[in-house]
C-alpha positions as CSV (number, residue, x, y, z in Angstrom):
1,M,-64.1,-6.0,-27.4
2,K,-61.3,-3.7,-26.1
3,K,-63.9,-1.5,-24.4
4,L,-65.4,-4.5,-22.7
5,I,-62.0,-5.6,-21.4
6,L,-61.3,-2.1,-20.2
7,L,-64.6,-1.9,-18.4
8,V,-64.1,-5.3,-16.7
9,A,-60.6,-4.1,-15.6
10,V,-62.0,-0.9,-14.1
11,V,-64.7,-2.9,-12.2
12,L,-62.3,-5.5,-10.9
13,W,-59.3,-3.2,-10.0
14,P,-60.4,-2.3,-6.4
15,G,-60.7,-6.0,-5.6
16,L,-57.4,-6.8,-7.2
17,S,-55.6,-4.0,-5.4
18,A,-57.1,-5.1,-2.1
19,A,-55.8,-8.6,-2.6
20,Q,-52.3,-7.4,-3.6
21,E,-49.7,-7.9,-0.9
22,L,-47.6,-4.7,-0.5
23,T,-43.9,-4.7,0.3
24,V,-42.9,-2.2,3.0
25,G,-39.3,-1.3,3.4
26,T,-37.8,-0.5,6.8
27,V,-34.5,-0.2,8.6
28,T,-33.7,-0.8,12.3
29,R,-34.2,2.4,14.2
30,V,-35.1,1.8,17.8
31,P,-37.8,2.6,18.9
32,F,-39.4,3.3,15.5
33,S,-38.6,0.0,13.8
34,M,-36.9,-3.1,15.2
35,S,-37.0,-6.8,15.2
36,E,-37.6,-8.7,18.4
37,K,-37.6,-12.5,18.5
38,G,-38.2,-12.5,14.7
39,R,-41.2,-10.1,15.0
40,D,-41.2,-6.7,13.4
41,T,-42.3,-4.0,15.9
42,G,-41.7,-0.4,16.9
43,F,-43.8,2.8,16.8
44,T,-43.8,3.3,13.0
45,I,-44.3,-0.4,12.3
46,E,-47.3,-0.6,14.5
47,L,-48.6,2.6,13.1
48,W,-48.2,1.2,9.6
49,D,-50.0,-2.0,10.6
50,Q,-53.0,0.1,11.7
51,I,-52.9,2.0,8.5
52,A,-52.9,-1.2,6.5
53,R,-55.9,-2.4,8.3
54,K,-57.7,0.8,7.6
55,I,-57.1,0.7,3.9
56,G,-57.6,-3.0,3.7
57,V,-54.2,-4.2,2.3
58,K,-51.9,-7.1,3.3
59,Y,-48.2,-6.5,3.4
60,K,-44.8,-8.0,4.1
61,I,-41.8,-6.2,5.7
62,R,-38.5,-6.0,3.9
63,R,-35.8,-4.9,6.3
64,F,-32.7,-3.2,4.9
65,D,-29.3,-2.9,6.5
66,R,-28.7,0.7,5.3
67,F,-31.1,3.7,5.4
68,S,-29.9,4.8,2.0
69,D,-30.6,1.4,0.5
70,M,-34.2,1.6,1.8
71,L,-34.7,5.0,0.2
72,K,-33.1,3.9,-3.1
73,A,-35.5,0.9,-3.2
74,T,-38.4,3.2,-2.6
75,M,-37.4,5.6,-5.4
76,A,-37.0,2.6,-7.8
77,G,-40.4,1.2,-6.9
78,D,-38.9,-2.0,-5.5
79,V,-41.0,-1.5,-2.4
80,D,-44.4,0.0,-2.2
81,A,-43.7,2.1,0.8
82,S,-41.0,2.6,3.5
83,A,-41.7,3.2,7.2
84,A,-39.1,4.1,9.9
85,N,-37.9,7.5,11.1
86,I,-37.8,9.0,7.6
87,S,-37.4,12.8,7.7
88,I,-39.5,14.7,5.2
89,T,-37.0,17.0,3.4
90,A,-37.1,19.2,0.3
91,E,-34.3,17.1,-1.3
92,R,-36.2,13.8,-0.7
93,E,-39.5,15.3,-1.8
94,R,-38.1,15.8,-5.3
95,V,-37.7,12.1,-5.8
96,L,-40.2,10.6,-3.4
97,D,-43.8,11.1,-2.2
98,F,-44.5,11.4,1.5
99,S,-47.6,10.8,3.6
100,Q,-48.7,13.4,6.1
101,P,-46.3,13.7,9.0
102,I,-46.5,10.8,11.4
103,F,-44.1,12.2,14.0
104,S,-42.6,15.6,14.9
105,A,-39.0,15.4,15.9
106,G,-35.6,17.0,15.2
107,L,-31.9,16.7,16.0
108,Q,-30.3,16.7,19.4
109,I,-26.9,16.2,21.0
110,M,-26.2,13.3,23.4
111,I,-23.2,13.3,25.7
112,P,-21.9,11.1,28.5
113,A,-23.8,11.7,31.8
114,K,-20.6,12.6,33.6
115,S,-19.4,15.1,31.0
116,G,-18.3,18.3,32.7
117,S,-18.7,16.9,36.1
118,N,-16.3,16.5,39.1
119,S,-14.5,13.7,37.2
120,G,-12.8,16.4,35.2
121,I,-11.7,18.3,38.3
122,W,-10.4,15.1,39.8
123,K,-8.3,14.5,36.7
124,I,-6.7,18.0,37.1
125,I,-6.0,17.4,40.8
126,T,-4.3,14.1,40.1
127,S,-2.5,15.3,36.9
128,A,1.3,14.8,36.7
129,D,2.0,18.5,36.5
130,L,0.0,19.3,39.6
131,L,1.5,16.4,41.6
132,L,5.0,17.5,40.6
133,A,4.3,21.0,41.7
134,V,3.0,19.9,45.1
135,G,6.0,17.6,45.5
136,M,8.4,20.5,44.7
137,A,6.5,22.7,47.3
138,F,6.9,20.0,50.0
139,A,10.6,19.6,49.1
140,L,11.2,23.4,49.3
141,L,9.4,23.6,52.7
142,L,11.4,20.7,54.0
143,G,14.7,22.2,52.6
144,G,13.9,25.6,54.0
145,G,13.0,24.2,57.4
146,M,16.1,22.1,57.7
147,L,18.2,25.1,56.6
148,M,16.5,27.1,59.4
149,W,17.3,24.2,61.8
150,R,21.0,24.5,60.9
151,F,21.0,28.2,61.6
152,E,18.9,28.1,64.8
153,R,19.6,24.8,66.5
154,K,22.1,26.3,69.0
155,D,20.0,29.4,69.7
156,Q,16.5,28.1,70.0
157,P,15.2,25.2,72.0
158,Y,12.6,24.2,69.3
159,F,15.4,23.3,66.9
160,D,17.7,21.8,69.5
161,Q,17.5,18.2,68.5
162,P,19.3,15.8,66.1
163,G,18.8,16.2,62.3
164,K,16.6,13.1,61.8
165,K,14.2,14.1,64.6
166,A,14.2,17.7,63.5
167,M,12.9,17.0,60.0
168,F,9.2,17.1,60.7
169,P,9.4,20.0,63.3
170,A,11.5,21.9,60.7
171,F,9.0,21.2,57.9
172,W,6.0,22.2,60.2
173,W,7.8,25.4,61.2
174,A,8.4,26.3,57.5
175,L,4.8,25.5,56.6
176,N,3.4,27.7,59.3
177,L,5.8,30.5,58.3
178,V,4.5,30.4,54.7
179,V,0.8,30.0,55.6
180,N,0.4,31.9,58.9
181,G,3.5,34.1,59.1
182,G,5.2,31.8,61.6
183,F,5.1,31.3,65.4
184,E,5.5,34.4,67.5
185,E,7.3,32.4,70.2
186,R,9.7,30.9,67.6
187,V,10.9,34.0,65.8
188,P,14.4,33.4,64.3
189,R,17.1,34.6,66.7
190,T,20.2,34.5,64.4
191,V,20.9,36.9,61.6
192,M,21.0,34.2,58.9
193,G,17.7,32.7,60.3
194,R,15.9,36.1,60.1
195,V,17.2,36.6,56.5
196,L,16.1,33.2,55.5
197,A,12.6,33.7,57.1
198,T,12.2,37.0,55.3
199,I,13.1,35.4,51.9
200,M,10.7,32.5,52.5
201,V,7.8,34.8,53.4
202,V,8.2,37.1,50.5
203,S,8.9,34.4,47.9
204,S,5.9,32.4,49.2
205,L,3.5,35.3,48.3
206,F,4.5,35.0,44.7
207,L,4.6,31.2,44.6
208,V,1.2,30.8,46.2
209,S,-0.3,33.4,43.9
210,V,1.2,31.6,40.8
211,F,0.0,28.2,42.1
212,V,-3.6,29.3,42.7
213,A,-3.7,31.1,39.4
214,N,-2.5,28.0,37.6
215,I,-5.1,25.8,39.3
216,T,-7.9,28.3,38.6
217,S,-7.0,28.6,34.9
218,K,-6.9,24.8,34.5
219,L,-10.3,24.4,36.1
220,T,-11.7,27.1,34.0
221,V,-10.4,25.6,30.8
222,Q,-11.6,22.2,31.9
223,A,-15.1,23.5,32.6
224,I,-15.2,25.2,29.2
225,S,-13.8,22.4,27.2
226,S,-15.8,19.6,28.8
227,S,-19.1,21.4,28.6
228,I,-21.3,20.7,25.6
229,N,-24.6,22.5,25.4
230,T,-24.9,23.7,21.8
231,V,-23.7,22.8,18.3
232,N,-21.0,25.5,18.7
233,D,-19.4,23.4,21.5
234,L,-18.9,20.4,19.2
235,Y,-15.8,21.9,17.4
236,R,-12.6,19.9,18.2
237,K,-14.8,17.1,19.8
238,R,-15.1,13.5,18.7
239,V,-18.6,13.6,17.2
240,G,-20.5,10.7,15.7
241,T,-23.6,10.5,13.5
242,I,-25.1,8.4,10.8
243,S,-23.7,8.8,7.3
244,E,-25.9,10.4,4.7
245,S,-28.5,11.4,7.3
246,T,-30.0,14.8,7.9
247,A,-27.8,15.1,10.9
248,A,-24.7,14.4,8.7
249,N,-25.9,17.0,6.2
250,F,-26.4,19.5,9.0
251,L,-22.9,18.9,10.4
252,D,-21.4,19.2,6.9
253,R,-23.0,22.7,6.5
254,R,-21.5,23.7,9.8
255,D,-18.0,22.4,8.8
256,L,-18.0,20.2,11.8
257,S,-15.9,17.1,11.6
258,Y,-17.5,13.8,12.6
259,T,-17.3,10.0,12.3
260,G,-20.0,8.6,10.1
261,F,-21.6,5.2,10.9
262,N,-23.7,2.9,8.8
263,D,-26.3,2.3,11.6
264,P,-27.2,3.5,15.1
265,E,-26.2,0.3,16.7
266,T,-22.6,0.7,15.7
267,M,-22.6,4.4,16.5
268,L,-24.0,3.8,20.0
269,A,-21.6,1.0,20.6
270,A,-18.7,3.4,19.8
271,F,-20.3,5.9,22.2
272,E,-20.5,3.3,25.0
273,A,-16.9,2.3,24.4
274,G,-15.8,6.0,25.0
275,D,-14.7,6.6,21.4
276,L,-17.1,9.5,21.0
277,D,-17.5,12.7,23.1
278,A,-21.0,13.4,21.6
279,V,-23.6,12.0,19.2
280,V,-25.8,14.1,17.0
281,F,-28.8,12.4,15.6
282,D,-32.6,12.1,15.8
283,A,-33.8,13.3,19.2
284,P,-36.3,10.5,19.9
285,I,-33.8,7.7,19.2
286,L,-31.1,9.3,21.3
287,A,-33.5,10.0,24.1
288,Y,-34.7,6.4,24.0
289,F,-31.1,5.2,24.3
290,A,-30.3,7.7,27.1
291,N,-33.2,6.5,29.2
292,A,-32.1,2.9,28.9
293,D,-29.7,1.0,31.1
294,N,-26.4,1.3,29.2
295,K,-22.8,0.6,29.9
296,R,-22.0,4.3,29.6
297,P,-24.8,6.5,31.0
298,A,-25.8,9.3,28.7
299,R,-27.8,12.5,28.9
300,M,-29.3,14.9,26.3
301,A,-27.5,18.2,25.9
302,G,-29.3,21.4,24.8
303,P,-32.7,21.7,23.1
304,V,-33.9,20.0,20.0
305,F,-32.8,21.8,16.8
306,L,-33.4,21.6,13.1
307,R,-37.0,20.6,13.7
308,E,-38.3,18.0,11.2
309,N,-41.2,15.7,10.5
310,Y,-41.2,12.0,9.8
311,G,-43.4,10.5,7.2
312,I,-44.0,7.3,5.2
313,A,-42.0,7.4,2.0
314,L,-43.6,6.3,-1.2
315,P,-42.5,6.0,-4.8
316,S,-43.2,9.2,-6.8
317,G,-46.8,9.2,-8.0
318,S,-47.8,6.3,-5.8
319,P,-51.6,5.7,-5.8
320,L,-51.4,4.8,-2.1
321,A,-50.8,8.3,-0.9
322,E,-54.4,9.4,-0.6
323,D,-55.5,6.2,1.2
324,I,-52.7,6.4,3.6
325,N,-53.4,10.1,4.5
326,Q,-57.1,9.3,5.0
327,A,-56.2,6.5,7.3
328,L,-53.8,8.7,9.3
329,L,-56.5,11.3,9.8
330,N,-58.9,8.6,11.0
331,L,-56.4,7.2,13.4
332,R,-55.7,10.7,14.9
333,E,-59.5,11.4,15.1
334,D,-60.4,8.2,16.8
335,G,-57.5,8.4,19.3
336,S,-55.6,5.4,18.1
337,Y,-52.6,7.4,17.2
338,A,-52.4,9.1,20.6
339,K,-52.6,5.7,22.3
340,L,-49.8,4.3,20.2
341,R,-47.6,7.3,20.8
342,Q,-48.3,7.0,24.6
343,K,-47.3,3.4,24.5
344,W,-43.9,4.1,22.9
345,F,-43.0,7.6,24.1
346,G,-45.0,8.3,27.2
347,S,-47.2,11.4,27.8
348,G,-44.8,14.0,26.3
349,A,-46.3,16.3,23.8
350,E,-45.6,15.7,20.1
C-alpha cells in the first residue's frame, strides 16, 4: 500500500508543482524592480515573468521594504525566490542558492553635475577673505593717491584741485603707478612725493605677488578638493550608500565614513537636497537616476569598480534552480533577453 501511494505521488508531482503558485520576493530598485500604478515592473521583474512562463509556474510578488528582509525571507524559505538587483557574493552563496547571472554590473560613484566646475571658482572670488583683501587694496590706493595729492598739489597741475574732486584722479594715479609704473608726464616733483612713489612701487611688487599666490593656492586647493574621480577622493566627503549592501561592505573595508540609508529613494532624496557630496552604489541604478530629470543634476564619476553579477536568489537546495537556469539559457539563445535589456538599458554592452 505504501509503495502504491509513493508511486502515485511520484507520478502526480510534476502536475502538482506546476499548479503551485510561487511567492517571489522583491524590493524597489529602479529600474530593476518597481511598482507603477499598482503594477510590478522593471527589468528583473519582467525577466522573471518570462522565466516563469518558460518553466510553467504561476507566481505572486511579495514586495519588501528592506533589502535585508528580502534576503532573510529567502534564506528562511518564506519566499520561493527573490528577484531584484541581488549581487552574487561568496558570503551570500554560503546561505543561499543563485541562478546563473542575469546582469553584469558593479559599483560606481555619482556626484553633482556641477562638482568641480566654475561654481567653485566663483565661490572663491566672492569669498569674504578675498573681498576684504580687494577692499583693503582699494583703500590703500586711495590713501596713497590722496597723500600724493597733498604733497604735489602745489607743484603739479594734475593735483591742483580741491580734495573732493581730486579723490578719483589721485586713486587713478596711484593705480597706474602700481600697475604700469606711473605716468611719465606726471612724475612726482617734490622730495616727499618721490619718496612716497618709490615706497608704493616697491611695496606693490610684494603685495601683488602675495595676492596672486594666495588666489592661485586657493584655486588649486578648490580644484583638488572638489574633484571626485576615484574612491580615494571620497575621504573627508559626505558619502551616502545603502546600509548592509555590497557598496557599504566595500566602503567599510576602505575605512571610508558614510551615511547608510535603508532604501535608494531616501538616499537619492538626500543627494538631491545637497546633503551628500557623492553616492556609491550599483552603477546601473545610479546611471538610471543620473540620466533622469532630477532637481539636482548628477553625473557618473570614474569607471565601474568591484565588478559583480546579479542573480535570482533561492533558498539553499531549491529544486527550482535547474529549471530557472535552463529557462535563462533559452531566453538568451532566442534573443528574448537581449530585447528585454535593450528595452530597459539601451544598446550598451552588458
